[in-house]
C-alpha positions in Angstrom: 37.0 -0.1 -4.5 35.3 -1.7 -1.9 37.1 -0.9 1.0 35.7 -3.9 3.2 36.4 -6.3 0.7 40.4 -5.1 1.0 40.8 -5.2 4.2 40.6 -9.1 4.7 43.2 -9.4 2.2 45.6 -7.2 3.7 45.2 -9.2 7.3 46.0 -12.2 5.0 48.5 -11.6 4.0 50.0 -10.1 7.4 49.7 -13.5 9.0 50.8 -15.4 5.8 53.9 -13.1 6.7 53.7 -14.7 9.5 53.9 -17.7 8.7 56.1 -18.1 5.8 58.2 -14.9 6.2 57.8 -14.0 2.9 59.0 -10.3 3.1 56.3 -9.3 0.0 53.6 -10.2 2.2 54.5 -7.7 5.2 55.4 -4.6 2.9 52.5 -5.2 0.9 50.7 -5.2 4.2 52.0 -2.4 6.0 51.9 0.1 3.1 48.2 -0.4 2.9 47.9 0.4 6.3 49.8 3.0 5.9 47.2 4.9 3.4 44.7 3.7 4.5 45.0 5.9 8.1 47.2 8.6 6.8 45.5 9.5 3.6 41.7 7.9 3.8 40.9 8.2 7.3 38.4 10.6 9.4 39.2 11.9 12.7 37.6 9.0 14.3 39.6 6.5 13.3 37.3 5.0 10.5 37.0 5.5 6.4 35.2 4.9 3.5 31.7 6.2 1.9 28.8 4.4 0.6 31.6 1.4 1.7 34.2 2.3 -1.0 37.3 4.5 -0.5 37.4 7.6 -2.8 40.9 9.2 -3.7 43.2 10.1 -1.1 43.2 13.1 1.0 39.9 14.7 -0.5 37.5 14.2 2.7 36.1 17.5 3.5 33.0 16.9 1.0 33.2 12.9 1.7 30.2 13.3 4.8 27.2 11.6 5.0 25.2 9.4 6.6 26.7 6.4 5.4 30.5 7.0 6.0 32.9 4.6 8.5 31.5 0.8 8.6 31.9 -0.4 11.3 34.0 -3.3 10.1 36.0 -1.9 8.2 37.5 -0.4 11.3 37.7 -3.7 13.2 39.6 -5.0 10.0 42.4 -1.9 10.3 42.2 -2.9 14.4 43.0 -6.6 13.6 45.6 -5.9 10.9 47.0 -2.8 13.4 47.4 -5.9 16.0 49.6 -7.6 13.1 52.0 -4.6 12.6 52.2 -3.7 16.4 53.6 -7.6 16.7 56.4 -7.5 14.2 58.1 -3.9 15.8 56.0 -2.7 19.0 55.6 0.9 16.5 53.5 3.7 19.4 52.4 5.5 16.2 50.3 2.2 15.7 49.2 1.8 19.2 48.0 5.4 18.6 45.8 4.8 15.6 44.1 1.6 17.7 43.7 4.3 20.2 41.9 6.5 18.3 39.9 3.8 16.4 39.0 2.1 19.8 37.5 5.1 21.6 36.0 7.1 19.0 34.9 5.0 16.7 34.5 1.3 17.9 33.0 2.7 21.3 31.2 4.8 19.8 29.4 2.4 17.6 27.7 0.6 21.1 24.6 1.8 22.4 24.6 1.8 26.4 21.6 1.2 27.3 20.5 -1.4 25.3 23.1 -2.8 23.2 22.4 -1.9 19.7 25.5 -1.7 17.3 26.1 0.3 14.1 26.8 -0.3 10.7 27.8 3.2 9.2 28.3 5.4 12.1 27.7 8.6 9.8 29.6 11.9 10.1 27.2 14.0 7.9 27.0 17.3 9.4 23.3 17.4 11.5 23.6 13.7 11.5 22.4 10.9 14.1 23.6 7.6 14.6 21.4 4.8 12.9 21.4 1.6 15.3 20.5 -1.7 14.0 18.0 -3.6 16.0 18.3 -5.9 18.5 16.9 -8.7 17.3 15.8 -8.1 13.6 19.2 -6.9 11.8 21.6 -9.2 10.9 24.3 -7.2 9.0 27.9 -7.9 9.4 28.8 -4.5 11.3 26.1 -6.7 14.1 28.1 -10.0 13.6 31.7 -8.1 14.0 29.5 -6.1 16.5 29.2 -8.0 18.7 32.7 -9.1 18.8 34.1 -5.3 18.8 33.0 -4.8 22.4 34.1 -8.6 23.9 37.8 -7.4 22.5 38.5 -4.2 25.1 41.7 -6.1 27.0 42.9 -7.3 23.9 46.1 -5.0 23.3 45.9 -3.3 26.6 49.5 -5.3 26.7 52.3 -7.0 25.2 55.5 -8.8 26.3 58.9 -9.3 24.5 61.7 -11.2 26.3 62.0 -9.4 29.6 60.2 -6.2 28.2 56.3 -5.3 29.2 55.0 -3.1 27.2 51.5 -1.2 28.2 50.0 0.1 25.7 46.2 1.3 26.3 44.9 3.1 29.8 42.6 1.0 30.8 41.5 -0.8 34.6 42.5 -4.1 33.7 44.9 -6.5 35.5 47.6 -8.4 33.7 49.1 -12.0 34.7 52.5 -13.0 33.3 52.8 -16.4 35.0 56.1 -16.7 32.9 57.7 -14.4 35.3 55.1 -14.6 38.3 54.0 -11.0 38.1 50.8 -8.8 38.7 50.2 -5.6 37.1 46.8 -3.4 38.2 45.8 -1.1 35.9 44.0 1.5 38.1 41.8 4.1 35.8 39.0 6.0 35.2 40.6 7.2 31.9 40.0 9.1 29.6 37.6 10.6 32.1 40.5 11.1 34.9 44.2 12.4 33.2 46.5 9.7 34.6 46.5 5.8 35.7 49.0 4.3 37.8 50.1 0.6 37.8 50.4 -1.7 41.1 53.1 -4.6 40.9 52.3 -7.8 42.5 55.8 -10.3 42.4 56.1 -13.6 43.5 59.8 -12.7 44.2 62.0 -9.7 43.0 61.9 -9.3 39.4 63.6 -7.1 37.0 62.1 -6.2 34.1 62.2 -2.8 31.5 58.3 -1.2 31.9 57.8 -0.1 28.5 54.8 2.6 28.8 53.5 4.5 25.8 53.9 8.3 25.1 50.6 9.4 23.2 50.6 11.1 20.1 48.9 14.0 22.5 50.9 14.8 25.1 53.8 16.8 23.2 55.4 17.5 26.4 57.6 14.8 28.4 55.9 11.7 30.6 55.3 13.2 34.2 55.5 9.1 35.9 56.3 8.9 39.4 57.6 5.7 41.1 56.5 4.6 44.7 55.9 9.3 45.0 59.6 9.8 43.5 60.1 11.5 40.2 61.3 9.4 37.7 63.3 10.4 35.6 62.8 9.7 31.7 63.7 10.0 28.2 60.5 10.7 25.9 58.6 11.9 23.4 55.0 11.8 21.3 54.5 8.5 19.7 57.4 5.8 21.3 58.0 4.3 25.0 59.1 5.4 28.0 61.6 2.7 29.2 61.8 2.0 32.8 64.2 -0.7 34.0 64.6 -1.4 37.4 64.2 -4.7 39.6 60.1 -4.4 40.9 58.6 -6.0 43.9 55.6 -5.8 45.5 53.7 -2.9 46.0 56.2 -1.2 43.5 53.7 1.6 42.0 54.0 3.8 39.4 51.6 6.4 38.5 51.4 8.4 35.1 49.5 11.8 34.4 47.8 11.8 31.2 47.3 15.7 30.5 44.3 16.3 28.2 44.3 19.5 26.0 42.4 20.7 23.6 43.2 21.0 19.8 41.7 20.7 16.7 42.8 18.5 13.6 41.8 20.3 9.9 40.5 17.8 6.9 43.7 17.4 4.7 42.1 18.2 2.0 40.1 21.9 3.6 42.0 23.4 6.5 38.6 25.3 7.3 36.8 22.2 8.4 37.4 21.0 11.6 37.2 18.7 14.5 37.5 19.4 18.6 39.2 16.7 19.9 40.3 16.2 23.8 43.6 14.1 24.4 42.8 11.5 22.1 39.2 12.4 22.0 36.7 13.5 19.5 34.1 15.5 20.4 30.8 15.8 19.2 28.7 19.0 18.9 25.3 17.7 21.1 23.2 20.1 18.9 19.6 18.5 20.1 17.3 15.2 19.6 17.8 12.8 17.0 13.7 13.5 15.8 14.9 17.8 16.2 12.2 19.1 14.1 14.9 22.6 13.2 17.4 20.0 11.4 16.1 20.7 8.2 17.3 24.5 9.1 19.8 25.7 6.7 22.0 27.1 9.7 21.1 23.7 12.1 24.4 23.0 12.4 26.4 26.5 13.7 29.3 27.1 11.8 32.2 28.8 14.5 33.5 32.5 14.0 36.6 31.4 16.0 39.2 34.4 14.3 42.1 32.0 14.2 42.1 32.1 17.8 43.1 28.2 19.9 40.3 26.5 21.2 41.0 26.9 24.8 40.0 30.8 24.1 37.2 29.7 23.4 35.8 26.4 25.1 34.5 26.6 28.4 35.0 22.7 30.0 31.2 22.3 31.7 31.2 21.8 35.6 30.7 18.2 36.6 30.4 16.8 33.2 33.7 15.1 32.5 35.5 16.0 29.2 32.1 18.5 28.4 32.4 22.0 27.0 30.5 24.9 25.7 31.5 27.8 23.1 31.8 30.7 24.1 30.6 33.8 21.6 32.0 31.4 18.5 28.7 29.5 17.6 26.7 31.3 15.0 23.9 31.5 15.0 23.8 29.9 18.3 26.5 28.3 21.1 26.5 24.3 21.4 27.5 21.9 23.8 31.1 19.1 22.6 31.2 15.3 24.4 33.1 12.9 23.3 31.5 11.3 20.7 30.9 7.5 22.4 29.1 9.1 24.4 26.3 10.9 22.1 23.0 8.7 21.5 19.5 9.4 20.3 21.2 13.1 19.4 21.5 15.0 16.6 25.9 16.3 16.3 28.3 17.2 14.1 32.0 15.9 14.6 33.7 18.6 11.5 33.2 22.3 11.9 33.4 24.9 9.3 35.6 27.9 11.3 35.5 31.6 9.7 36.6 34.7 10.8 
């Protein structure tokens, strides 16, 4: 089926459920979200090839220049917002973060604002940007909107609970409670964030901090310099209930580690992740004459070892690593996919012994 013909139907059912309470609409929207996210999506959070869905859990050989249409991700994030408002499920936000950092942010050229229709996941591919003034595909229209919405789903509230879903520098005014919450961070370039309260008067609230799926241990949280005792697990919310006053400061450590995520149908074709970030292999300029060579995209002879043993951090380049002696025919630099522009790259690697 044509993918982006379907998603808006489910966004519509989600909204209709909110208006009418017809539970069959909720079930349909939630079922669709689960199937797309867990059975049809690539590591970036995008899905489809040539605008169409394929068989579930069959992605390894569906890599090409015209994978992952941006409008599809735009609409999946709309649907995700509806689902979160129903159940405040941290797993839903995990997907939102994945798709926001690794597709939406990656689909925008930071120098001149051009956007991308189909974000290529071809091994050795390059990003194809729409023109600034003479393209007006659907993904240019939604693409303009995408990059105005980064602040849209950072915070939510419910009664006396405040949810912090995303780690982004921002400031929230909750006028009904007379509080302002400021989030200072350079995440993901720094592994942590700081929340500072300004209150018209002391107020008792539950602060709900998302414990992302990529942090396997308990969250390390401190309040005014003192360690806070919280019970949390990945894909949940750590809850802190207390009376907050002006000047209170909450520091959250967000340690990022390297790991591999394999294709559902091929455990030997993998992507490299660092915390929530997809790392792309920087292979050379977009017009690289070597790109037609059969070994242009290296394979990795990892001998089954963890990526921390064969990737070395590059000094003074945040979230950037170099392979060490495992690339054939050459080692390569890996950096956040959203920072690769006008370069050839690969997101997926074939690994061998």
